[in-house]
Residue, then its C-alpha position, 0 to 999 in steps of 0.5 A: m499500500d502506498e504510504r500516503g494512504p487509501a484516500t490519496v491513492g484513490a485520489t490519484a487514480r481518479p482521473w485515469a478511472f474517470e476517462g476509462l468510464r468515459r470512453s467505455v460508456g461512449g464505445l457501447q452504442s455501436l458494439g455487437w454482443v461479445d464486444a459489448h459484453i467486454v466493454l460493459g465489464q470494463a465500464l462496471w469496473w471503471a465505475c466501481l473503482l471511482d465509486e470505491t476510491c470515494w468511500p473513505e471521503p466524509g459525506y461521499e455515501k450521503a451525497r451519492a444517495a441524495h443525488s438522482s444519478g448517484r443512486v445507481l451506483p450500488g446497483l452497478r456494483y451488484a452487477r459488476n460483482a455478478m459479471g465477475h462470477g461469470a453472470a451476463p447482467v444484460r440481454s438482447l431484446t431482439t435476436f438480429s437486426l435487419d438493417g446492421d444496427p447494434l442490437p438493443y440490450e437491457w439489464i436482467p432483473a436481479r432475480l434472474l441474475d442471481m440464477y447465474s451467480p454463485p449462491q451468497r448465502p447469507r447476503s451481507p447487508r451491503t450486498t442486499a442494499d446493492r441488489a435492491a439498488y440494482d432492481d430499482h435503478v438499473a434492471g430493465r433499462p436500456l444498456e447505456e442509461p444506468l451507465q450514463d447516469a453514473m457518468r452524470w454522477f462523476e461529472h457532478v463530483d468532478a465539478i465540485e472538485w470531489d468535495f463531498p460534505h458540500s454536495a449533499g443536496t438533492h438534484 
Protein backbone atom coordinates (compact mmCIF):
# COMPACT_ATOMS: atom_id res chain seq x y z
CA MET A 1 0.00 0.00 0.00
CA ASP A 2 1.15 3.51 -0.70
CA GLU A 3 2.32 5.25 2.48
CA ARG A 4 0.12 8.25 1.66
CA GLY A 5 -2.96 6.22 2.58
CA PRO A 6 -5.93 4.84 0.64
CA ALA A 7 -7.77 8.16 0.19
CA THR A 8 -4.71 9.78 -1.42
CA VAL A 9 -4.09 6.78 -3.65
CA GLY A 10 -7.76 6.81 -4.68
CA ALA A 11 -7.58 10.51 -5.49
CA THR A 12 -4.55 9.82 -7.69
CA ALA A 13 -6.42 7.08 -9.58
CA ARG A 14 -9.54 9.15 -10.22
CA PRO A 15 -8.51 11.01 -13.40
CA TRP A 16 -7.57 7.89 -15.35
CA ALA A 17 -10.51 5.90 -13.96
CA PHE A 18 -12.86 8.74 -14.97
CA GLU A 19 -11.39 8.74 -18.48
CA GLY A 20 -11.66 4.93 -18.66
CA LEU A 21 -15.33 5.12 -17.69
CA ARG A 22 -15.99 7.90 -20.22
CA ARG A 23 -14.39 5.89 -23.06
CA SER A 24 -16.14 2.65 -22.12
CA VAL A 25 -19.58 4.24 -21.88
CA GLY A 26 -19.00 6.14 -25.11
CA GLY A 27 -18.13 2.94 -26.96
CA LEU A 28 -21.16 0.87 -25.98
CA GLN A 29 -23.62 2.11 -28.59
CA SER A 30 -22.02 0.53 -31.65
CA LEU A 31 -20.96 -2.92 -30.51
CA GLY A 32 -22.11 -6.47 -31.13
CA TRP A 33 -22.95 -8.97 -28.38
CA VAL A 34 -19.44 -10.18 -27.44
CA ASP A 35 -17.76 -6.80 -27.72
CA ALA A 36 -20.57 -5.12 -25.78
CA HIS A 37 -20.01 -7.52 -22.86
CA ILE A 38 -16.30 -6.80 -22.84
CA VAL A 39 -16.81 -3.02 -22.86
CA LEU A 40 -19.66 -3.35 -20.35
CA GLY A 41 -17.32 -5.18 -17.99
CA GLN A 42 -14.76 -2.40 -18.40
CA ALA A 43 -17.36 0.31 -17.74
CA LEU A 44 -18.60 -1.48 -14.61
CA TRP A 45 -15.09 -1.88 -13.25
CA TRP A 46 -14.22 1.79 -13.91
CA ALA A 47 -17.46 3.03 -12.32
CA CYS A 48 -16.98 0.85 -9.26
CA LEU A 49 -13.31 1.82 -8.95
CA LEU A 50 -14.29 5.48 -8.88
CA ASP A 51 -17.11 4.84 -6.41
CA GLU A 52 -14.96 2.73 -4.10
CA THR A 53 -12.08 5.24 -4.04
CA CYS A 54 -14.57 7.81 -2.75
CA TRP A 55 -15.95 5.73 0.14
CA PRO A 56 -13.35 6.94 2.64
CA GLU A 57 -14.27 10.56 1.91
CA PRO A 58 -16.53 12.09 4.58
CA GLY A 59 -20.03 12.69 3.27
CA TYR A 60 -19.58 10.73 0.04
CA GLU A 61 -22.19 7.98 0.50
CA LYS A 62 -24.78 10.45 1.82
CA ALA A 63 -24.19 12.79 -1.14
CA ARG A 64 -24.37 9.88 -3.61
CA ALA A 65 -27.65 8.64 -2.11
CA ALA A 66 -29.15 12.14 -2.31
CA HIS A 67 -28.29 12.63 -6.00
CA SER A 68 -30.60 11.11 -8.62
CA SER A 69 -27.70 9.91 -10.80
CA GLY A 70 -25.61 8.72 -7.86
CA ARG A 71 -28.20 6.20 -6.69
CA VAL A 72 -27.34 3.88 -9.58
CA LEU A 73 -23.81 3.10 -8.31
CA PRO A 74 -24.67 0.41 -5.72
CA GLY A 75 -26.74 -1.35 -8.40
CA LEU A 76 -23.85 -1.21 -10.86
CA ARG A 77 -21.60 -2.68 -8.16
CA TYR A 78 -24.06 -5.58 -7.83
CA ALA A 79 -23.89 -6.11 -11.62
CA ARG A 80 -20.09 -5.86 -11.60
CA ASN A 81 -19.82 -8.47 -8.86
CA ALA A 82 -22.23 -10.83 -10.66
CA MET A 83 -20.35 -10.34 -13.92
CA GLY A 84 -17.10 -11.11 -12.09
CA HIS A 85 -18.63 -14.49 -11.21
CA GLY A 86 -19.54 -15.23 -14.82
CA ALA A 87 -23.10 -13.90 -15.02
CA ALA A 88 -24.20 -11.79 -17.99
CA PRO A 89 -26.30 -8.93 -16.56
CA VAL A 90 -27.80 -7.82 -19.89
CA ARG A 91 -29.86 -9.48 -22.60
CA SER A 92 -30.62 -8.63 -26.18
CA LEU A 93 -34.17 -7.52 -26.88
CA THR A 94 -34.02 -8.94 -30.41
CA THR A 95 -32.09 -11.81 -31.93
CA PHE A 96 -30.83 -9.97 -35.01
CA SER A 97 -30.87 -6.64 -36.79
CA LEU A 98 -32.07 -6.44 -40.38
CA ASP A 99 -30.45 -3.07 -41.03
CA GLY A 100 -27.08 -3.76 -39.39
CA ASP A 101 -27.76 -1.50 -36.41
CA PRO A 102 -26.44 -2.62 -33.02
CA LEU A 103 -28.83 -4.86 -31.10
CA PRO A 104 -30.71 -3.22 -28.24
CA TYR A 105 -29.79 -4.59 -24.80
CA GLU A 106 -31.43 -4.25 -21.41
CA TRP A 107 -30.36 -5.13 -17.88
CA ILE A 108 -31.98 -8.34 -16.59
CA PRO A 109 -33.90 -8.44 -13.27
CA ALA A 110 -31.86 -9.35 -10.19
CA ARG A 111 -33.79 -12.60 -9.72
CA LEU A 112 -32.50 -13.79 -13.13
CA LEU A 113 -29.02 -12.47 -12.46
CA ASP A 114 -28.98 -14.41 -9.18
CA MET A 115 -29.69 -17.65 -11.07
CA TYR A 116 -26.38 -17.32 -12.90
CA SER A 117 -24.29 -16.19 -9.94
CA PRO A 118 -22.85 -18.43 -7.24
CA PRO A 119 -25.00 -18.54 -4.09
CA GLN A 120 -24.09 -15.85 -1.59
CA ARG A 121 -25.97 -16.95 1.48
CA PRO A 122 -26.29 -15.26 3.80
CA ARG A 123 -26.01 -11.93 2.00
CA SER A 124 -24.25 -9.08 3.74
CA PRO A 125 -26.29 -5.93 4.43
CA ARG A 126 -24.27 -4.11 1.73
CA THR A 127 -24.96 -6.84 -0.85
CA THR A 128 -28.66 -6.76 0.02
CA ALA A 129 -28.70 -2.96 -0.43
CA ASP A 130 -26.74 -3.23 -3.70
CA ARG A 131 -29.23 -5.82 -5.01
CA ALA A 132 -32.16 -3.53 -4.15
CA ALA A 133 -30.42 -0.62 -5.90
CA TYR A 134 -29.88 -2.85 -8.93
CA ASP A 135 -33.60 -3.66 -9.15
CA ASP A 136 -34.62 -0.04 -8.48
CA HIS A 137 -32.16 1.81 -10.73
CA VAL A 138 -30.63 -0.64 -13.24
CA ALA A 139 -32.82 -3.66 -14.10
CA GLY A 140 -35.10 -3.32 -17.12
CA ARG A 141 -33.36 -0.21 -18.46
CA PRO A 142 -31.53 0.04 -21.78
CA LEU A 143 -27.83 -0.85 -21.52
CA GLU A 144 -26.42 2.69 -21.72
CA GLU A 145 -28.79 4.47 -19.32
CA PRO A 146 -27.47 3.39 -15.89
CA LEU A 147 -23.90 3.89 -17.09
CA GLN A 148 -24.80 7.36 -18.36
CA ASP A 149 -26.27 8.06 -14.90
CA ALA A 150 -22.94 7.01 -13.38
CA MET A 151 -21.15 9.38 -15.76
CA ARG A 152 -23.48 12.23 -14.76
CA TRP A 153 -22.80 11.51 -11.09
CA PHE A 154 -19.03 11.55 -11.56
CA GLU A 155 -19.24 14.67 -13.75
CA HIS A 156 -21.14 16.32 -10.87
CA VAL A 157 -18.54 15.09 -8.38
CA ASP A 158 -15.74 16.37 -10.60
CA ALA A 159 -17.48 19.76 -10.92
CA ILE A 160 -17.56 20.13 -7.13
CA GLU A 161 -13.90 19.04 -7.05
CA TRP A 162 -14.62 15.84 -5.12
CA ASP A 163 -15.68 17.87 -2.06
CA PHE A 164 -18.58 15.78 -0.76
CA PRO A 165 -19.77 17.49 2.43
CA HIS A 166 -20.88 20.46 0.29
CA SER A 167 -22.80 18.31 -2.19
CA ALA A 168 -25.45 16.71 -0.02
CA GLY A 169 -28.41 18.53 -1.65
CA THR A 170 -30.79 16.60 -3.88
CA HIS A 171 -30.65 16.89 -7.66
